[in-house]
LUMVO-584908 format. One record per residue (C-alpha): residue number from 1; residue in one letter; y, z negated, x. Coordinates in Angstrom, 3 decimals. Layout:
residues N
   seq   type         py         pz         px
   NUM      A          Y          Z          X
...
This chain:
residues 289
   seq   type         py         pz         px
     1      M     65.126    -68.605     90.789
     2      Y     67.612    -66.104     89.018
     3      K     69.801    -67.813     86.538
     4      I     70.720    -66.649     82.553
     5      V     74.598    -67.552     81.976
     6      T     76.717    -66.502     79.100
     7      D     80.216    -66.604     77.333
     8      S     81.703    -69.121     74.555
     9      C     81.144    -66.702     72.131
    10      C     77.773    -66.972     71.848
    11      D     78.045    -70.213     69.779
    12      L     75.238    -71.925     71.174
    13      S     75.587    -75.443     71.367
    14      Y     76.502    -77.274     74.266
    15      Q     73.298    -79.321     74.090
    16      F     71.898    -76.554     74.141
    17      F     72.738    -74.882     77.738
    18      E     72.239    -78.363     78.784
    19      K     68.641    -78.638     77.924
    20      D     67.553    -75.431     79.647
    21      N     69.936    -75.955     83.000
    22      L     71.842    -72.951     81.970
    23      E     75.865    -72.167     82.257
    24      F     78.514    -70.441     80.300
    25      L     81.792    -68.901     80.941
    26      P     84.240    -70.167     78.271
    27      M     86.770    -68.061     76.580
    28      E     90.854    -69.788     76.057
    29      V     91.899    -70.386     72.527
    30      M     96.202    -70.812     72.202
    31      L     97.376    -72.155     69.273
    32      D    100.720    -73.919     68.815
    33      G    101.736    -73.350     72.167
    34      K     98.680    -74.863     73.765
    35      T     95.736    -73.395     76.024
    36      L     92.347    -74.936     74.859
    37      R     89.056    -74.684     76.587
    38      D     86.293    -73.021     74.379
    39      D     83.527    -75.503     75.640
    40      L     81.267    -75.072     72.755
    41      G     81.724    -78.572     71.934
    42      L     81.246    -80.093     74.485
    43      T     85.506    -81.678     74.295
    44      F     86.518    -79.180     72.074
    45      D     87.294    -80.506     68.414
    46      I     85.884    -77.931     66.016
    47      D     86.551    -79.617     62.753
    48      S     90.089    -80.180     63.785
    49      F     90.385    -76.745     64.464
    50      Y     88.617    -75.795     61.618
    51      T     91.383    -77.834     59.293
    52      A     94.250    -76.210     61.295
    53      L     92.895    -72.247     60.548
    54      K     92.732    -73.768     56.821
    55      N     96.068    -74.772     56.882
    56      G     97.122    -70.935     57.728
    57      S     97.645    -71.646     61.944
    58      M     96.848    -68.243     63.294
    59      P     95.508    -68.824     67.286
    60      S     94.985    -66.325     69.795
    61      T     92.532    -65.369     72.402
    62      S     92.505    -64.232     76.090
    63      Q     89.243    -62.605     77.619
    64      I     88.021    -64.232     81.205
    65      S     89.925    -62.617     84.009
    66      I     88.015    -60.836     86.952
    67      G     89.145    -63.379     89.130
    68      R     87.471    -66.294     87.104
    69      Y     84.342    -63.715     86.940
    70      L     84.620    -63.569     90.946
    71      E     84.894    -66.851     91.250
    72      F     81.827    -67.848     89.827
    73      F     79.792    -65.192     91.147
    74      K     81.063    -65.854     94.359
    75      S     79.699    -68.949     94.122
    76      C     76.287    -67.948     92.876
    77      A     76.365    -64.814     95.519
    78      K     76.713    -67.994     98.251
    79      Q     73.645    -69.575     97.013
    80      N     71.625    -67.029     97.039
    81      I     71.135    -67.204     93.123
    82      P     70.514    -64.259     91.292
    83      I     72.536    -63.904     87.752
    84      I     71.742    -61.977     84.404
    85      Y     75.335    -62.296     82.773
    86      I     75.099    -61.476     79.025
    87      S     78.285    -60.787     77.703
    88      L     80.263    -60.666     74.014
    89      S     80.505    -56.996     72.883
    90      S     82.300    -54.465     74.754
    91      G     83.101    -52.853     71.688
    92      M     85.171    -56.287     70.519
    93      S     86.281    -57.470     74.048
    94      G     87.381    -56.104     78.131
    95      S     85.262    -58.934     78.969
    96      Y     82.360    -56.865     80.214
    97      Q     84.686    -54.378     82.143
    98      S     86.603    -57.226     83.841
    99      A     82.698    -58.497     84.341
   100      L     81.603    -54.982     85.979
   101      Q     85.366    -54.914     87.721
   102      A     84.168    -58.418     89.543
   103      V     81.359    -57.543     90.010
   104      D     82.267    -54.511     92.143
   105      L     84.964    -56.759     94.001
   106      L     82.138    -59.653     94.897
   107      K     79.959    -56.805     95.997
   108      E     82.169    -56.090     99.273
   109      E     81.713    -59.751    100.677
   110      Y     78.271    -59.584     99.673
   111      P     76.451    -56.597     99.089
   112      D     72.927    -57.779     98.497
   113      A     73.939    -60.082     95.492
   114      E     72.162    -58.957     92.738
   115      I     73.774    -59.456     89.425
   116      A     72.929    -57.592     86.473
   117      I     75.822    -57.284     83.202
   118      V     74.490    -56.705     80.105
   119      D     76.651    -55.553     77.151
   120      S     75.244    -57.602     74.437
   121      L     76.915    -55.489     71.699
   122      S     76.591    -58.663     69.685
   123      A     79.004    -61.277     68.803
   124      S     78.729    -65.425     67.874
   125      A     75.219    -66.071     67.232
   126      G     74.109    -62.738     67.331
   127      Q     74.876    -63.163     71.333
   128      G     73.477    -66.552     71.171
   129      L     70.392    -65.629     69.446
   130      M     70.258    -62.797     72.391
   131      V     70.205    -65.663     75.258
   132      Y     67.808    -67.622     72.792
   133      N     65.204    -64.985     73.065
   134      A     66.534    -64.300     77.225
   135      V     65.393    -67.671     78.130
   136      Q     62.493    -67.344     75.765
   137      K     61.615    -64.753     77.899
   138      Q     62.389    -66.117     81.241
   139      K     59.987    -69.503     80.216
   140      E     56.958    -66.686     79.405
   141      G     57.280    -65.840     83.325
   142      Y     59.671    -62.668     83.158
   143      N     61.504    -61.499     86.396
   144      F     65.158    -61.073     86.889
   145      L     63.772    -57.070     86.322
   146      E     61.963    -57.268     83.598
   147      L     64.196    -59.368     81.785
   148      V     67.147    -56.838     82.616
   149      S     64.759    -53.620     81.045
   150      W     63.840    -55.803     78.091
   151      L     67.426    -56.748     77.317
   152      E     68.462    -53.059     78.078
   153      A     65.865    -51.435     76.079
   154      N     66.275    -54.460     72.683
   155      K     69.659    -55.118     72.354
   156      R     70.717    -52.632     70.065
   157      S     67.664    -54.466     67.651
   158      Y     69.554    -57.789     66.848
   159      Q     71.884    -57.879     62.995
   160      H     74.672    -59.314     61.972
   161      W     76.218    -59.612     58.386
   162      F     78.986    -62.129     57.662
   163      T     81.318    -62.252     54.910
   164      V     84.947    -63.973     55.323
   165      E     87.421    -65.625     53.154
   166      D     90.220    -63.270     53.634
   167      L     90.672    -60.241     55.682
   168      N     93.774    -61.426     57.326
   169      H     92.787    -62.673     60.642
   170      L     90.766    -59.589     61.264
   171      Y     93.535    -57.879     60.828
   172      N     95.804    -59.970     62.839
   173      G     93.002    -59.596     65.669
   174      G     93.673    -55.906     65.746
   175      R     89.674    -55.713     64.634
   176      I     90.570    -54.075     60.586
   177      S     93.336    -52.168     59.987
   178      K     96.527    -53.380     58.079
   179      G     95.780    -50.998     54.634
   180      A     92.359    -52.450     54.568
   181      A     93.521    -55.764     54.522
   182      A     95.933    -55.190     52.330
   183      I     93.703    -53.243     49.471
   184      G     91.421    -55.710     49.994
   185      E     93.590    -59.086     49.482
   186      L     94.337    -56.808     46.056
   187      L     91.227    -56.121     44.557
   188      S     89.905    -59.995     45.918
   189      I     87.433    -57.909     47.941
   190      K     83.978    -60.369     49.224
   191      P     83.217    -57.869     52.290
   192      I     80.268    -58.000     53.781
   193      L     80.798    -57.024     57.923
   194      S     78.660    -56.392     60.484
   195      V     78.166    -54.879     64.116
   196      N     77.088    -51.236     64.543
   197      K     75.093    -50.242     67.519
   198      E     77.923    -49.474     69.520
   199      G     78.851    -52.940     68.622
   200      K     82.125    -52.839     66.694
   201      L     82.273    -54.235     63.377
   202      E     81.781    -52.105     60.387
   203      V     82.759    -53.337     56.925
   204      V     79.270    -52.811     55.002
   205      E     79.713    -53.304     51.699
   206      K     82.026    -54.953     49.248
   207      V     81.762    -57.507     46.575
   208      R     83.618    -59.382     44.133
   209      T     82.518    -62.631     44.756
   210      R     81.652    -65.074     47.256
   211      K     78.450    -66.299     45.830
   212      R     77.619    -62.174     45.681
   213      A     78.019    -61.794     48.951
   214      F     75.847    -64.389     50.258
   215      Q     72.950    -62.944     47.976
   216      R     72.987    -59.217     49.049
   217      M     73.245    -61.225     52.799
   218      T     70.155    -63.249     51.464
   219      D     69.012    -59.513     50.827
   220      Q     69.310    -58.116     53.975
   221      V     68.030    -60.752     55.651
   222      V     64.742    -61.336     53.521
   223      Q     64.207    -57.396     54.058
   224      A     64.798    -57.519     57.898
   225      L     62.228    -60.292     58.375
   226      E     59.495    -58.242     56.973
   227      A     59.279    -56.104     59.793
   228      A     61.049    -58.103     62.076
   229      D     58.852    -59.596     65.492
   230      D     60.806    -62.626     65.914
   231      K     61.857    -63.950     62.583
   232      T     63.686    -66.656     64.246
   233      V     67.309    -67.349     62.161
   234      F     70.706    -68.559     63.253
   235      I     73.662    -68.791     60.429
   236      A     76.943    -69.570     61.572
   237      T     80.080    -70.479     60.369
   238      S     83.543    -71.632     60.854
   239      G     83.918    -74.824     58.205
   240      D     81.998    -73.072     55.186
   241      R     79.356    -76.060     55.839
   242      A     77.979    -76.110     52.354
   243      G     77.985    -72.633     51.876
   244      A     76.014    -71.667     54.929
   245      E     73.416    -74.339     53.769
   246      W     73.673    -72.384     50.667
   247      L     72.554    -69.420     52.254
   248      K     70.084    -71.046     54.356
   249      E     68.282    -72.577     51.370
   250      S     68.389    -68.811     49.271
   251      I     66.932    -67.231     52.624
   252      L     63.867    -69.845     52.711
   253      A     63.271    -69.476     48.920
   254      K     62.773    -65.770     49.385
   255      S     60.918    -65.721     52.919
   256      H     59.281    -67.593     55.997
   257      P     61.283    -67.243     58.737
   258      K     59.863    -69.243     62.176
   259      S     62.811    -71.111     62.117
   260      I     66.169    -70.919     60.747
   261      E     69.389    -73.077     62.456
   262      V     73.017    -73.831     61.053
   263      L     75.846    -73.615     64.101
   264      N     79.080    -74.006     64.182
   265      M     81.576    -70.829     65.312
   266      G     83.247    -71.573     68.131
   267      P     87.070    -71.620     68.004
   268      T     86.843    -67.848     69.697
   269      I     85.215    -66.202     67.331
   270      S     86.838    -68.560     64.720
   271      S     90.463    -67.658     65.435
   272      H     89.367    -63.225     64.237
   273      T     87.049    -64.855     61.330
   274      G     89.413    -66.960     59.668
   275      Y     88.343    -70.110     57.733
   276      G     85.218    -70.082     56.300
   277      C     83.289    -66.873     57.705
   278      V     79.794    -67.331     57.893
   279      G     77.489    -65.294     59.433
   280      V     73.337    -64.713     59.390
   281      F     71.852    -63.332     62.160
   282      I     68.306    -62.016     63.086
   283      K     66.365    -59.420     65.796
   284      G     64.491    -56.528     64.534
   285      I     61.374    -55.051     65.566
   286      D     60.910    -55.581     69.599
   287      S     60.782    -52.483     71.673
   288      G     58.162    -53.944     73.333
   289      V     59.149    -52.924     76.473
């Protein structure tokens, strides 16, 4: 049986991985001179981290190194376990390229190792939803090659919408320009951001209040759900649980998703969004592959 693996930027809970016997590679976060491991809530105190963000802390993150990838992949190759690794978007991190380089090194010693690296072109619970769907497909009986083909064919159908309290963290993390951040703060703009087909962040709309941002995000989700094959909705937040629940109820008042779940945004993603980010994620039309 092949193994589905991802990284902690998926923002699924540790309990999800424990329940289905899955594995993930943790990212690392640097805060106040300390290096912390993003273990999806197993030991990480996410509420204290949100408080630090709210009080103005500016943590930094580091991608998974080639060495860490190689160590993990080698442990699976020794046991002849095939791996499908679903990575954070290559448009936001160099981790995908590091994973590819690790596979090249692994093949020198284990030329027959079966490892597929899938660039999710997603982040946070968008990446998490892809992992969730991959687990479903595996349970339905998809073999290794069938699931890799399905993921590659469908990865651009995952849709993200999110809004942030301020733009400073996105600027400090290199996700938006200094000019865009300054203008947004000056005009009190609440941007609605998305992830494009190349897996990069982009501002898709600008509104003047947070409530209006939530209303527009609701509209986007309701419209997308009408055509979606998988009507599962994930919502993730970096501390604004009340806002996330408001968005959930707003979506439920206008549509009938199969399921809708509110998740904690992990410390890696939250380091770049800042406190109070709320995002919503769905999968669009299935390619049928």
